[in-house]
Each structure stands twice: as C-alpha cells, then as structure tokens.
MOPAC internal coordinates of N, CA, C and O (Angstrom, degrees):
PM7 1SCF
backbone

  N    0.0000 0     0.00 0     0.00 0    0    0    0
  C    1.5895 1     0.00 0     0.00 0    1    0    0
  C    1.5237 1   103.64 1     0.00 0    2    1    0
  O    1.2310 1   123.99 1   -32.09 1    3    2    1
  N    1.3198 1   109.95 1   147.91 1    3    2    1
  C    1.4565 1   123.03 1   173.14 1    5    3    2
  C    1.5536 1   112.74 1   -74.16 1    6    5    3
  O    1.2310 1   118.94 1   -37.68 1    7    6    5
  N    1.2782 1   119.63 1   142.32 1    7    6    5
  C    1.3645 1   128.90 1   173.19 1    9    7    6
  C    1.5376 1   114.52 1  -109.50 1   10    9    7
  O    1.2310 1   119.93 1    -7.71 1   11   10    9
  N    1.2925 1   117.75 1   172.29 1   11   10    9
  C    1.5158 1   124.19 1  -178.28 1   13   11   10
  C    1.5072 1   109.91 1   -52.28 1   14   13   11
  O    1.2310 1   121.88 1   135.65 1   15   14   13
  N    1.2918 1   114.01 1   -44.35 1   15   14   13
  C    1.5288 1   120.94 1  -177.34 1   17   15   14
  C    1.4376 1   114.66 1   -71.94 1   18   17   15
  O    1.2310 1   117.54 1   179.33 1   19   18   17
  N    1.3504 1   122.28 1    -0.67 1   19   18   17
  C    1.4538 1   130.89 1   179.33 1   21   19   18
  C    1.4842 1   109.92 1    81.14 1   22   21   19
  O    1.2310 1   118.84 1  -175.63 1   23   22   21
  N    1.3898 1   119.82 1     4.37 1   23   22   21
  C    1.3139 1   122.68 1   176.02 1   25   23   22
  C    1.5125 1   112.89 1   -77.66 1   26   25   23
  O    1.2310 1   117.38 1   -28.96 1   27   26   25
  N    1.3327 1   122.59 1   151.04 1   27   26   25
  C    1.4618 1   125.59 1   176.56 1   29   27   26
  C    1.4669 1   106.97 1  -100.85 1   30   29   27
  O    1.2310 1   122.67 1   -43.51 1   31   30   29
  N    1.3747 1   112.48 1   136.49 1   31   30   29
  C    1.4793 1   118.98 1   178.31 1   33   31   30
  C    1.5043 1   106.41 1  -136.20 1   34   33   31
  O    1.2310 1   123.33 1   -34.42 1   35   34   33
  N    1.3512 1   111.23 1   145.58 1   35   34   33
  C    1.4316 1   119.25 1  -176.53 1   37   35   34
  C    1.5759 1   107.72 1   -91.59 1   38   37   35
  O    1.2310 1   120.75 1   -56.47 1   39   38   37
  N    1.3524 1   116.18 1   123.53 1   39   38   37
  C    1.3168 1   120.71 1   173.14 1   41   39   38
  C    1.5571 1   115.00 1  -114.28 1   42   41   39
  O    1.2310 1   120.27 1   -19.98 1   43   42   41
  N    1.1897 1   117.08 1   160.02 1   43   42   41
  C    1.5429 1   117.94 1   176.22 1   45   43   42
  C    1.5377 1   107.00 1  -108.09 1   46   45   43
  O    1.2310 1   124.86 1   -56.73 1   47   46   45
  N    1.3243 1   108.27 1   123.27 1   47   46   45
  C    1.4877 1   118.62 1  -179.85 1   49   47   46
  C    1.5207 1   110.80 1  -119.62 1   50   49   47
  O    1.2310 1   119.05 1   -57.70 1   51   50   49
  N    1.2165 1   119.42 1   122.30 1   51   50   49
  C    1.5243 1   121.23 1  -174.04 1   53   51   50
  C    1.4384 1   106.40 1   -88.61 1   54   53   51
  O    1.2310 1   118.92 1   -55.91 1   55   54   53
  N    1.3832 1   119.66 1   124.09 1   55   54   53
  C    1.3987 1   119.15 1  -179.71 1   57   55   54
  C    1.5898 1   109.13 1   -75.25 1   58   57   55
  O    1.2310 1   122.00 1   -24.63 1   59   58   57
  N    1.2799 1   113.78 1   155.37 1   59   58   57
  C    1.4004 1   123.89 1  -170.42 1   61   59   58
  C    1.6777 1   112.86 1  -107.10 1   62   61   59
  O    1.2310 1   122.99 1   129.53 1   63   62   61
  N    1.2205 1   111.88 1   -50.47 1   63   62   61
  C    1.5513 1   113.33 1  -178.27 1   65   63   62
  C    1.5367 1   111.12 1   -88.41 1   66   65   63
  O    1.2310 1   122.37 1   -22.36 1   67   66   65
  N    1.2535 1   113.07 1   157.64 1   67   66   65
  C    1.4023 1   119.77 1   176.59 1   69   67   66
  C    1.5326 1   117.29 1   -51.22 1   70   69   67
  O    1.2310 1   120.87 1   135.79 1   71   70   69
  N    1.3824 1   115.95 1   -44.21 1   71   70   69
  C    1.4549 1   122.47 1   173.39 1   73   71   70
  C    1.5503 1   110.92 1   -58.41 1   74   73   71
  O    1.2310 1   122.14 1   129.49 1   75   74   73
  N    1.3515 1   113.51 1   -50.51 1   75   74   73
  C    1.5145 1   118.27 1   179.90 1   77   75   74
  C    1.4467 1   112.22 1   -54.98 1   78   77   75
  O    1.2310 1   120.62 1   139.99 1   79   78   77
  N    1.3516 1   116.42 1   -40.01 1   79   78   77
  C    1.5098 1   120.21 1  -177.28 1   81   79   78
  C    1.5437 1   106.28 1   -66.40 1   82   81   79
  O    1.2310 1   118.37 1   143.98 1   83   82   81
  N    1.3247 1   120.71 1   -36.02 1   83   82   81
  C    1.3983 1   119.18 1  -178.63 1   85   83   82
  C    1.5423 1   110.88 1   -73.04 1   86   85   83
  O    1.2310 1   119.90 1   141.58 1   87   86   85
  N    1.3369 1   117.79 1   -38.42 1   87   86   85
  C    1.4256 1   125.62 1   174.82 1   89   87   86
  C    1.5705 1   112.77 1   -59.92 1   90   89   87
  O    1.2310 1   123.02 1   139.21 1   91   90   89
  N    1.2706 1   111.81 1   -40.79 1   91   90   89
  C    1.5680 1   119.82 1   176.39 1   93   91   90
  C    1.4155 1   111.73 1   -60.78 1   94   93   91
  O    1.2310 1   117.10 1   166.34 1   95   94   93
  N    1.2774 1   123.12 1   -13.66 1   95   94   93
  C    1.4546 1   121.06 1   174.50 1   97   95   94
  C    1.5990 1   115.13 1   -85.03 1   98   97   95
  O    1.2310 1   123.55 1   166.29 1   99   98   97
  N    1.3302 1   110.80 1   -13.71 1   99   98   97
  C    1.4919 1   118.35 1   174.40 1  101   99   98
  C    1.4156 1   113.34 1   -69.78 1  102  101   99
  O    1.2310 1   118.28 1   -19.01 1  103  102  101
  N    1.4141 1   120.89 1   160.99 1  103  102  101
  C    1.4763 1   117.28 1   176.70 1  105  103  102
  C    1.5657 1   110.01 1   -74.77 1  106  105  103
  O    1.2310 1   121.42 1   -24.13 1  107  106  105
  N    1.3358 1   114.89 1   155.87 1  107  106  105
  C    1.3459 1   122.30 1   170.23 1  109  107  106
  C    1.4133 1   114.62 1   -64.21 1  110  109  107
  O    1.2310 1   116.85 1   -56.98 1  111  110  109
  N    1.3468 1   123.60 1   123.02 1  111  110  109
  C    1.4350 1   126.86 1  -177.21 1  113  111  110
  C    1.5799 1   112.11 1  -100.37 1  114  113  111
  O    1.2310 1   119.33 1   161.02 1  115  114  113
  N    1.2374 1   118.89 1   -18.98 1  115  114  113
  C    1.5215 1   120.95 1  -172.49 1  117  115  114
  C    1.4348 1   112.45 1  -161.47 1  118  117  115
  O    1.2310 1   118.60 1   -26.49 1  119  118  117
  N    1.2188 1   120.27 1   153.51 1  119  118  117
  C    1.5158 1   125.88 1   170.98 1  121  119  118
  C    1.7102 1   104.21 1   -82.57 1  122  121  119
  O    1.2310 1   124.92 1   -45.84 1  123  122  121
  N    1.3031 1   108.16 1   134.16 1  123  122  121
  C    1.4270 1   115.46 1   176.52 1  125  123  122
  C    1.5047 1   111.46 1   -72.60 1  126  125  123
  O    1.2310 1   120.77 1   -61.48 1  127  126  125
  N    1.3435 1   116.13 1   118.52 1  127  126  125
  C    1.4455 1   127.44 1  -171.36 1  129  127  126
  C    1.5128 1   109.24 1  -111.08 1  130  129  127
  O    1.2310 1   119.28 1   -62.96 1  131  130  129
  N    1.3944 1   118.98 1   117.04 1  131  130  129
  C    1.3855 1   118.05 1   178.41 1  133  131  130
  C    1.5215 1   114.72 1   -76.11 1  134  133  131
  O    1.2310 1   121.73 1   -23.95 1  135  134  133
  N    1.3498 1   114.30 1   156.05 1  135  134  133
  C    1.5447 1   117.32 1   177.44 1  137  135  134
  C    1.4628 1   106.07 1   -65.07 1  138  137  135
  O    1.2310 1   120.45 1   -16.58 1  139  138  137
  N    1.2719 1   116.75 1   163.42 1  139  138  137
  C    1.4101 1   126.48 1  -174.22 1  141  139  138
  C    1.4997 1   111.40 1  -103.01 1  142  141  139
  O    1.2310 1   120.18 1   -25.84 1  143  142  141
  N    1.3110 1   117.25 1   154.16 1  143  142  141
  C    1.5012 1   117.80 1   172.42 1  145  143  142
  C    1.5193 1   105.87 1   -92.46 1  146  145  143
  O    1.2310 1   120.45 1     9.13 1  147  146  145
  N    1.2262 1   116.75 1  -170.87 1  147  146  145
  C    1.6142 1   122.95 1  -177.21 1  149  147  146
  C    1.4793 1   109.46 1   -67.30 1  150  149  147
  O    1.2310 1   117.80 1   158.58 1  151  150  149
  N    1.3108 1   121.79 1   -21.42 1  151  150  149
  C    1.4411 1   124.12 1  -177.40 1  153  151  150
  C    1.5500 1   107.96 1   -94.40 1  154  153  151
  O    1.2310 1   116.66 1  -178.24 1  155  154  153
  N    1.3085 1   123.95 1     1.76 1  155  154  153
  C    1.3928 1   127.04 1  -178.01 1  157  155  154
  C    1.5837 1   113.78 1    82.43 1  158  157  155
  O    1.2310 1   119.08 1  -166.42 1  159  158  157
  N    1.2508 1   119.35 1    13.58 1  159  158  157
  C    1.4737 1   121.87 1   179.57 1  161  159  158
  C    1.5725 1   108.26 1   -92.96 1  162  161  159
  O    1.2310 1   122.73 1   -40.31 1  163  162  161
  N    1.2729 1   112.37 1   139.69 1  163  162  161
  C    1.6068 1   116.04 1   170.65 1  165  163  162
  C    1.4734 1   114.71 1   -58.12 1  166  165  163
  O    1.2310 1   119.41 1   -49.43 1  167  166  165
  N    1.3662 1   118.74 1   130.57 1  167  166  165
  C    1.3810 1   124.13 1   173.95 1  169  167  166
  C    1.5739 1   110.25 1   -88.38 1  170  169  167
  O    1.2310 1   120.64 1   -89.02 1  171  170  169
  N    1.2083 1   116.38 1    90.98 1  171  170  169
  C    1.4917 1   121.71 1  -171.75 1  173  171  170
  C    1.5666 1   109.09 1   -78.50 1  174  173  171
  O    1.2310 1   118.70 1   -43.88 1  175  174  173
  N    1.1884 1   120.09 1   136.12 1  175  174  173
  C    1.4066 1   127.79 1  -177.74 1  177  175  174
  C    1.5019 1   109.69 1  -110.15 1  178  177  175
  O    1.2310 1   120.47 1   -32.43 1  179  178  177
  N    1.2999 1   116.72 1   147.57 1  179  178  177
  C    1.4939 1   123.69 1   165.60 1  181  179  178
  C    1.4565 1   109.65 1   -67.19 1  182  181  179
  O    1.2310 1   121.61 1   -43.15 1  183  182  181
  N    1.3739 1   114.53 1   136.85 1  183  182  181
  C    1.4957 1   122.17 1   172.86 1  185  183  182
  C    1.4531 1   107.55 1   -92.27 1  186  185  183
  O    1.2310 1   117.28 1   -83.81 1  187  186  185
  N    1.2708 1   122.77 1    96.19 1  187  186  185
  C    1.4425 1   123.52 1  -171.05 1  189  187  186
  C    1.5201 1   115.78 1  -118.69 1  190  189  187
  O    1.2310 1   120.03 1   164.65 1  191  190  189
  N    1.3996 1   117.55 1   -15.35 1  191  190  189
  C    1.5082 1   114.24 1  -172.38 1  193  191  190
  C    1.5097 1   106.31 1  -131.70 1  194  193  191
  O    1.2310 1   121.10 1   -15.87 1  195  194  193
  N    1.3394 1   115.50 1   164.13 1  195  194  193
  C    1.4443 1   124.48 1   171.98 1  197  195  194
  C    1.5053 1   116.45 1   -47.51 1  198  197  195
  O    1.2310 1   122.12 1   139.59 1  199  198  197
  N    1.4168 1   113.54 1   -40.41 1  199  198  197
  C    1.4715 1   121.35 1  -178.37 1  201  199  198
  C    1.5327 1   106.62 1   -67.21 1  202  201  199
  O    1.2310 1   119.13 1   137.66 1  203  202  201
  N    1.3445 1   119.26 1   -42.34 1  203  202  201
  C    1.4569 1   124.02 1   179.02 1  205  203  202
  C    1.4521 1   109.89 1   -58.00 1  206  205  203
  O    1.2310 1   119.19 1   131.06 1  207  206  205
  N    1.3102 1   119.15 1   -48.94 1  207  206  205
  C    1.4779 1   124.01 1  -178.83 1  209  207  206
  C    1.5361 1   112.17 1   -62.75 1  210  209  207
  O    1.2310 1   119.12 1   131.15 1  211  210  209
  N    1.3280 1   119.28 1   -48.85 1  211  210  209
  C    1.4320 1   121.79 1   178.22 1  213  211  210
  C    1.5326 1   111.80 1   -62.79 1  214  213  211
  O    1.2310 1   119.94 1   141.86 1  215  214  213
  N    1.3434 1   117.73 1   -38.14 1  215  214  213
  C    1.4577 1   122.58 1   173.83 1  217  215  214
  C    1.5606 1   112.92 1   -56.59 1  218  217  215
  O    1.2310 1   122.61 1   137.42 1  219  218  217
  N    1.2688 1   112.61 1   -42.58 1  219  218  217
  C    1.6017 1   114.23 1   179.57 1  221  219  218
  C    1.4961 1   109.11 1   -71.31 1  222  221  219
  O    1.2310 1   119.93 1   137.26 1  223  222  221
  N    1.3664 1   117.75 1   -42.74 1  223  222  221
  C    1.4880 1   114.34 1   171.11 1  225  223  222
  C    1.5570 1   113.65 1   -52.20 1  226  225  223
  O    1.2310 1   120.84 1   127.01 1  227  226  225
  N    1.2548 1   116.00 1   -52.99 1  227  226  225
  C    1.4717 1   119.79 1   179.54 1  229  227  226
  C    1.4762 1   112.45 1   -57.55 1  230  229  227
  O    1.2310 1   120.33 1   134.75 1  231  230  229
  N    1.2678 1   116.98 1   -45.25 1  231  230  229
  C    1.5032 1   120.66 1  -175.35 1  233  231  230
  C    1.5093 1   111.05 1   -61.57 1  234  233  231
  O    1.2310 1   119.48 1   145.13 1  235  234  233
  N    1.3327 1   118.60 1   -34.87 1  235  234  233
  C    1.4129 1   120.31 1  -167.19 1  237  235  234
  C    1.6480 1   107.86 1   -88.93 1  238  237  235
  O    1.2310 1   123.53 1   165.07 1  239  238  237
  N    1.3378 1   110.84 1   -14.93 1  239  238  237
  C    1.6125 1   115.48 1  -172.99 1  241  239  238
  C    1.5295 1   112.90 1  -127.39 1  242  241  239
  O    1.2310 1   118.93 1   164.36 1  243  242  241
  N    1.2644 1   119.65 1   -15.64 1  243  242  241
  C    1.4628 1   124.92 1  -175.69 1  245  243  242
  C    1.5548 1   112.33 1   -75.36 1  246  245  243
  O    1.2310 1   120.24 1     1.41 1  247  246  245
  N    1.2751 1   117.14 1  -178.59 1  247  246  245
  C    1.4994 1   124.35 1  -174.69 1  249  247  246
  C    1.6188 1   104.02 1   -89.15 1  250  249  247
  O    1.2310 1   120.60 1   -59.02 1  251  250  249
  N    1.3280 1   116.46 1   120.98 1  251  250  249
  C    1.4267 1   120.78 1   173.64 1  253  251  250
  C    1.5081 1   108.82 1   -79.27 1  254  253  251
  O    1.2310 1   121.18 1   -47.36 1  255  254  253
  N    1.4023 1   115.34 1   132.64 1  255  254  253
  C    1.3869 1   120.49 1  -179.45 1  257  255  254
  C    1.5112 1   113.05 1   -95.44 1  258  257  255
  O    1.2310 1   120.57 1   -29.19 1  259  258  257
  N    1.2745 1   116.51 1   150.81 1  259  258  257
  C    1.4403 1   121.50 1   170.12 1  261  259  258
  C    1.4790 1   112.74 1   -69.30 1  262  261  259
  O    1.2310 1   118.12 1   -26.34 1  263  262  261
  N    1.2833 1   121.18 1   153.66 1  263  262  261
  C    1.5018 1   123.23 1  -175.16 1  265  263  262
  C    1.5493 1   107.49 1   -54.40 1  266  265  263
  O    1.2310 1   118.48 1   140.22 1  267  266  265
  N    1.2410 1   120.51 1   -39.78 1  267  266  265
  C    1.4785 1   118.66 1  -170.95 1  269  267  266
  C    1.6015 1   107.34 1   -77.84 1  270  269  267
  O    1.2310 1   117.34 1   173.49 1  271  270  269
  N    1.3525 1   122.67 1    -6.51 1  271  270  269
  C    1.4104 1   129.74 1   178.28 1  273  271  270
  C    1.5664 1   108.76 1  -107.52 1  274  273  271
  O    1.2310 1   118.65 1   165.28 1  275  274  273
  N    1.2907 1   120.19 1   -14.72 1  275  274  273
  C    1.4140 1   127.96 1  -169.69 1  277  275  274
  C    1.5339 1   108.03 1   -70.46 1  278  277  275
  O    1.2310 1   118.91 1   -26.75 1  279  278  277
  N    1.3836 1   119.68 1   153.25 1  279  278  277
  C    1.4858 1   125.17 1   179.46 1  281  279  278
  C    1.5633 1   106.28 1   -67.56 1  282  281  279
  O    1.2310 1   121.71 1   -17.70 1  283  282  281
  N    1.3666 1   114.32 1   162.30 1  283  282  281
  C    1.3542 1   120.28 1  -175.71 1  285  283  282
  C    1.4937 1   112.68 1   -66.48 1  286  285  283
  O    1.2310 1   120.30 1   144.17 1  287  286  285
  N    1.3601 1   117.04 1   -35.83 1  287  286  285
  C    1.4734 1   117.14 1  -179.18 1  289  287  286
  C    1.4558 1   111.90 1   -69.44 1  290  289  287
  O    1.2310 1   118.10 1   143.08 1  291  290  289
  N    1.4018 1   121.23 1   -36.92 1  291  290  289
  C    1.4455 1   122.47 1   176.30 1  293  291  290
  C    1.5092 1   110.91 1   -65.71 1  294  293  291
  O    1.2310 1   120.33 1   137.09 1  295  294  293
  N    1.3341 1   116.98 1   -42.91 1  295  294  293
  C    1.5216 1   113.87 1   176.35 1  297  295  294
  C    1.4509 1   113.79 1   -62.97 1  298  297  295
  O    1.2310 1   119.40 1   156.06 1  299  298  297
  N    1.4439 1   118.76 1   -23.94 1  299  298  297
  C    1.4120 1   120.53 1   175.32 1  301  299  298
  C    1.5807 1   112.30 1   -88.20 1  302  301  299
  O    1.2310 1   120.38 1  -165.15 1  303  302  301
  N    1.3166 1   116.88 1    14.85 1  303  302  301
  C    1.4535 1   120.10 1  -179.63 1  305  303  302
  C    1.5078 1   116.82 1    63.09 1  306  305  303
  O    1.2310 1   119.79 1  -150.65 1  307  306  305
  N    1.4069 1   118.00 1    29.35 1  307  306  305
  C    1.4114 1   123.46 1   174.85 1  309  307  306
  C    1.5883 1   110.76 1   -91.66 1  310  309  307
  O    1.2310 1   118.43 1   -20.73 1  311  310  309
  N    1.2384 1   120.59 1   159.27 1  311  310  309
  C    1.3873 1   125.49 1  -172.06 1  313  311  310
  C    1.3666 1   116.32 1    88.13 1  314  313  311
  O    1.2310 1   120.96 1    -9.77 1  315  314  313
  N    1.3858 1   115.78 1   170.23 1  315  314  313
  C    1.6114 1   118.82 1  -173.66 1  317  315  314
  C    1.5423 1   108.07 1   -88.37 1  318  317  315
  O    1.2310 1   117.63 1   159.37 1  319  318  317
  N    1.2726 1   122.12 1   -20.63 1  319  318  317
  C    1.4706 1   114.31 1  -171.64 1  321  319  318
  C    1.5207 1   111.78 1  -107.18 1  322  321  319
  O    1.2310 1   119.98 1   -21.51 1  323  322  321
  N    1.3527 1   117.65 1   158.49 1  323  322  321
  C    1.4168 1   127.88 1   169.85 1  325  323  322
  C    1.5292 1   107.56 1   -75.08 1  326  325  323
  O    1.2310 1   120.78 1   -47.78 1  327  326  325
  N    1.3438 1   116.12 1   132.22 1  327  326  325
  C    1.4038 1   116.65 1   174.21 1  329  327  326
  C    1.6630 1   111.63 1    93.22 1  330  329  327
  O    1.2310 1   121.22 1   -13.92 1  331  330  329
  N    1.2492 1   115.27 1   166.08 1  331  330  329
  C    1.3886 1   123.42 1  -179.96 1  333  331  330
  C    1.4689 1   107.73 1  -121.60 1  334  333  331
  O    1.2310 1   118.73 1   -63.76 1  335  334  333
  N    1.3603 1   120.02 1   116.24 1  335  334  333
  C    1.3928 1   123.81 1  -179.15 1  337  335  334
  C    1.4751 1   109.37 1  -129.56 1  338  337  335
  O    1.2310 1   122.52 1   -43.12 1  339  338  337
  N    1.4151 1   112.77 1   136.88 1  339  338  337
  C    1.5781 1   120.48 1  -175.49 1  341  339  338
  C    1.4616 1   105.99 1  -133.62 1  342  341  339
  O    1.2310 1   121.37 1   -15.58 1  343  342  341
  N    1.2875 1   114.99 1   164.42 1  343  342  341
  C    1.4859 1   125.74 1   171.02 1  345  343  342
  C    1.5100 1   112.00 1   -88.63 1  346  345  343
  O    1.2310 1   121.12 1   -68.79 1  347  346  345
  N    1.3698 1   115.47 1   111.21 1  347  346  345
  C    1.5159 1   115.67 1  -171.70 1  349  347  346
  C    1.5629 1   100.22 1  -115.08 1  350  349  347
  O    1.2310 1   116.94 1  -170.36 1  351  350  349
  N    1.3495 1   123.43 1     9.64 1  351  350  349
  C    1.4038 1   123.38 1  -167.99 1  353  351  350
  C    1.6515 1   111.16 1  -112.95 1  354  353  351
  O    1.2310 1   123.78 1   143.19 1  355  354  353
  N    1.3373 1   110.36 1   -36.81 1  355  354  353
  C    1.5540 1   114.01 1  -178.96 1  357  355  354
  C    1.5130 1   115.76 1   -82.83 1  358  357  355
  O    1.2310 1   121.65 1   -22.21 1  359  358  357
  N    1.2885 1   114.45 1   157.79 1  359  358  357
  C    1.4595 1   121.02 1  -179.15 1  361  359  358
  C    1.5443 1   104.79 1  -134.46 1  362  361  359
  O    1.2310 1   118.69 1   -75.26 1  363  362  361
  N    1.3300 1   120.10 1   104.74 1  363  362  361
  C    1.4205 1   124.14 1     1.07 1  365  363  362
  C    1.4568 1   112.44 1   -83.52 1  366  365  363
  O    1.2310 1   117.78 1   -25.15 1  367  366  365
  N    1.3715 1   121.84 1   154.85 1  367  366  365
  C    1.4775 1   121.38 1  -173.42 1  369  367  366
  C    1.5388 1   111.94 1   -70.56 1  370  369  367
  O    1.2310 1   120.48 1   -25.82 1  371  370  369
  N    1.3056 1   116.69 1   154.18 1  371  370  369
  C    1.4566 1   118.89 1  -179.44 1  373  371  370
  C    1.5236 1   107.17 1   -61.24 1  374  373  371
  O    1.2310 1   123.79 1   -44.08 1  375  374  373
  N    1.3506 1   110.33 1   135.92 1  375  374  373
  C    1.4709 1   119.87 1   175.78 1  377  375  374
  C    1.5759 1   108.88 1    69.99 1  378  377  375
  O    1.2310 1   120.99 1  -161.01 1  379  378  377
  N    1.4005 1   115.71 1    18.99 1  379  378  377
  C    1.3216 1   118.73 1  -176.18 1  381  379  378
  C    1.5798 1   119.27 1    57.55 1  382  381  379
  O    1.2310 1   126.43 1  -148.21 1  383  382  381
  N    1.3855 1   105.24 1    31.79 1  383  382  381
  C    1.4381 1   109.57 1  -177.90 1  385  383  382
  C    1.5444 1   116.66 1   103.05 1  386  385  383
  O    1.2310 1   120.45 1   168.20 1  387  386  385
  N    1.2956 1   116.74 1   -11.80 1  387  386  385
  C    1.4996 1   122.05 1  -177.59 1  389  387  386
  C    1.4526 1   108.86 1   -67.01 1  390  389  387
  O    1.2310 1   119.90 1   -27.38 1  391  390  389
  N    1.3662 1   117.80 1   152.62 1  391  390  389
  C    1.4535 1   123.24 1   175.43 1  393  391  390
  C    1.5523 1   112.56 1   -76.23 1  394  393  391
  O    1.2310 1   121.83 1   -15.94 1  395  394  393
  N    1.3041 1   114.10 1   164.06 1  395  394  393
  C    1.4521 1   121.62 1   179.18 1  397  395  394
  C    1.5673 1   114.57 1   -59.41 1  398  397  395
  O    1.2310 1   121.77 1   145.96 1  399  398  397
  N    1.3267 1   114.21 1   -34.04 1  399  398  397
  C    1.5196 1   118.70 1   176.96 1  401  399  398
  C    1.6230 1   110.08 1   -62.25 1  402  401  399
  O    1.2310 1   122.57 1   134.50 1  403  402  401
  N    1.2587 1   112.68 1   -45.50 1  403  402  401
  C    1.4942 1   116.73 1  -178.07 1  405  403  402
  C    1.5208 1   113.65 1   -80.29 1  406  405  403
  O    1.2310 1   119.32 1   158.01 1  407  406  405
  N    1.3723 1   118.90 1   -21.99 1  407  406  405
  C    1.5005 1   120.26 1   172.62 1  409  407  406
  C    1.4921 1   107.31 1   -77.27 1  410  409  407
  O    1.2310 1   116.15 1   150.15 1  411  410  409
  N    1.3709 1   124.92 1   -29.85 1  411  410  409
  C    1.4134 1   131.24 1   178.21 1  413  411  410
  C    1.6917 1   107.54 1   -43.84 1  414  413  411
  O    1.2310 1   121.48 1   126.05 1  415  414  413
  N    1.3208 1   114.77 1   -53.95 1  415  414  413
  C    1.4108 1   115.57 1  -171.38 1  417  415  414
  C    1.6011 1   109.57 1   -92.29 1  418  417  415
  O    1.2310 1   121.74 1  -158.36 1  419  418  417
  N    1.3235 1   114.27 1    21.64 1  419  418  417
  C    1.5232 1   115.56 1  -177.80 1  421  419  418
  C    1.4556 1   116.56 1    54.11 1  422  421  419
  O    1.2310 1   120.71 1  -144.14 1  423  422  421
  N    1.3418 1   116.25 1    35.86 1  423  422  421
  C    1.4712 1   122.78 1   169.55 1  425  423  422
  C    1.5322 1   115.31 1  -133.26 1  426  425  423
  O    1.2310 1   122.78 1  -114.52 1  427  426  425
  N    1.2749 1   112.28 1    65.48 1  427  426  425
  C    1.5113 1   112.61 1   176.30 1  429  427  426
  C    1.4169 1   114.42 1   -65.29 1  430  429  427
  O    1.2310 1   117.94 1   165.64 1  431  430  429
  N    1.2822 1   121.52 1   -14.36 1  431  430  429
  C    1.4324 1   124.96 1   176.78 1  433  431  430
  C    1.4002 1   114.80 1   -69.84 1  434  433  431
  O    1.2310 1   121.06 1   158.54 1  435  434  433
  N    1.4028 1   115.58 1   -21.46 1  435  434  433
  C    1.4772 1   120.01 1   178.19 1  437  435  434
  C    1.5363 1   114.09 1   -78.79 1  438  437  435
  O    1.2310 1   121.00 1   165.54 1  439  438  437
  N    1.3449 1   115.69 1   -14.46 1  439  438  437
  C    1.5047 1   123.49 1  -175.65 1  441  439  438
  C    1.5778 1   111.03 1   -75.87 1  442  441  439
  O    1.2310 1   122.42 1   -53.73 1  443  442  441
  N    1.2685 1   112.97 1   126.27 1  443  442  441
  C    1.4207 1   117.10 1   173.88 1  445  443  442
  C    1.5217 1   119.21 1   -57.07 1  446  445  443
  O    1.2310 1   121.15 1   158.46 1  447  446  445
  N    1.3660 1   115.41 1   -21.54 1  447  446  445
  C    1.4312 1   123.90 1   177.14 1  449  447  446
  C    1.5176 1   112.18 1   -86.95 1  450  449  447
  O    1.2310 1   119.60 1   168.24 1  451  450  449
  N    1.2505 1   118.36 1   -11.76 1  451  450  449
  C    1.5150 1   122.08 1  -177.48 1  453  451  450
  C    1.6002 1   111.63 1   -66.62 1  454  453  451
  O    1.2310 1   122.15 1   -39.00 1  455  454  453
  N    1.2788 1   113.49 1   141.00 1  455  454  453
  C    1.5018 1   120.18 1   172.59 1  457  455  454
  C    1.5822 1   112.00 1   -69.97 1  458  457  455
  O    1.2310 1   121.70 1   166.66 1  459  458  457
  N    1.4190 1   114.34 1   -13.34 1  459  458  457
  C    1.4947 1   117.84 1   174.69 1  461  459  458
  C    1.5539 1   108.61 1   -64.17 1  462  461  459
  O    1.2310 1   119.28 1   154.54 1  463  462  461
  N    1.3389 1   118.98 1   -25.46 1  463  462  461
  C    1.4485 1   119.92 1  -177.63 1  465  463  462
  C    1.5001 1   120.43 1   -88.76 1  466  465  463
  O    1.2310 1   120.10 1   180.00 1  467  466  465

C-alpha cells in the first residue's frame, strides 16, 4: 500500500469472505494506490471492516478496468482507490461483480457493474 510519503509498504490483510480468501491466493497484480486530495496527497483510510479488507484484497489482485468499462462511481472519482478493479474470475464474483471501490463501503449494490442492478 502507498503511504503519505509516496512510499509503498507491504501490509498483511486477512481476507474475510470465502471469495476474498480464494482471490487472496492469486498473485498480487498492483500496489493499492489511494485517491488523491486537491494537493495531490493520498487520502489514506483506516482499514476497519471486513468489507475494507476484502476490497483491498480484490483491488490488489482483480482485473483493472479501462475507463470506458469502469463503474460510474469510479469514473466520478468516488471510493478510496485509484482505478476501477473488479473480480472477473470467480463464480459468483465478489460483490456480485461490484468493483473494489464500491465493496469498500459495504455497498456493492451501488456499483453500476454489480449484478444487483
């Protein structure tokens, strides 16, 4: 994960859901990068819930979507992470297809990618 100083630090996050535990066995594809504030500093969030932990697991290992395939909330710069990452390998997918940014807040139903919609 990225820190305020721009350095990348490895942290251990325990997956909570059964699907997140399966995704955690996949190789890490990217460093989790926080969204930036108006001064360009990362807006670092506390990792306090099962949804937070599962979202980090997905964001580091899932499929990153191009902007034209990203969810509406990610395109609008909502959610804690840079980029839009979803589970395109599990059946059913984590969060029923919702991206990691929408899973973070435990509201996968708000994601335009979710099968809830």
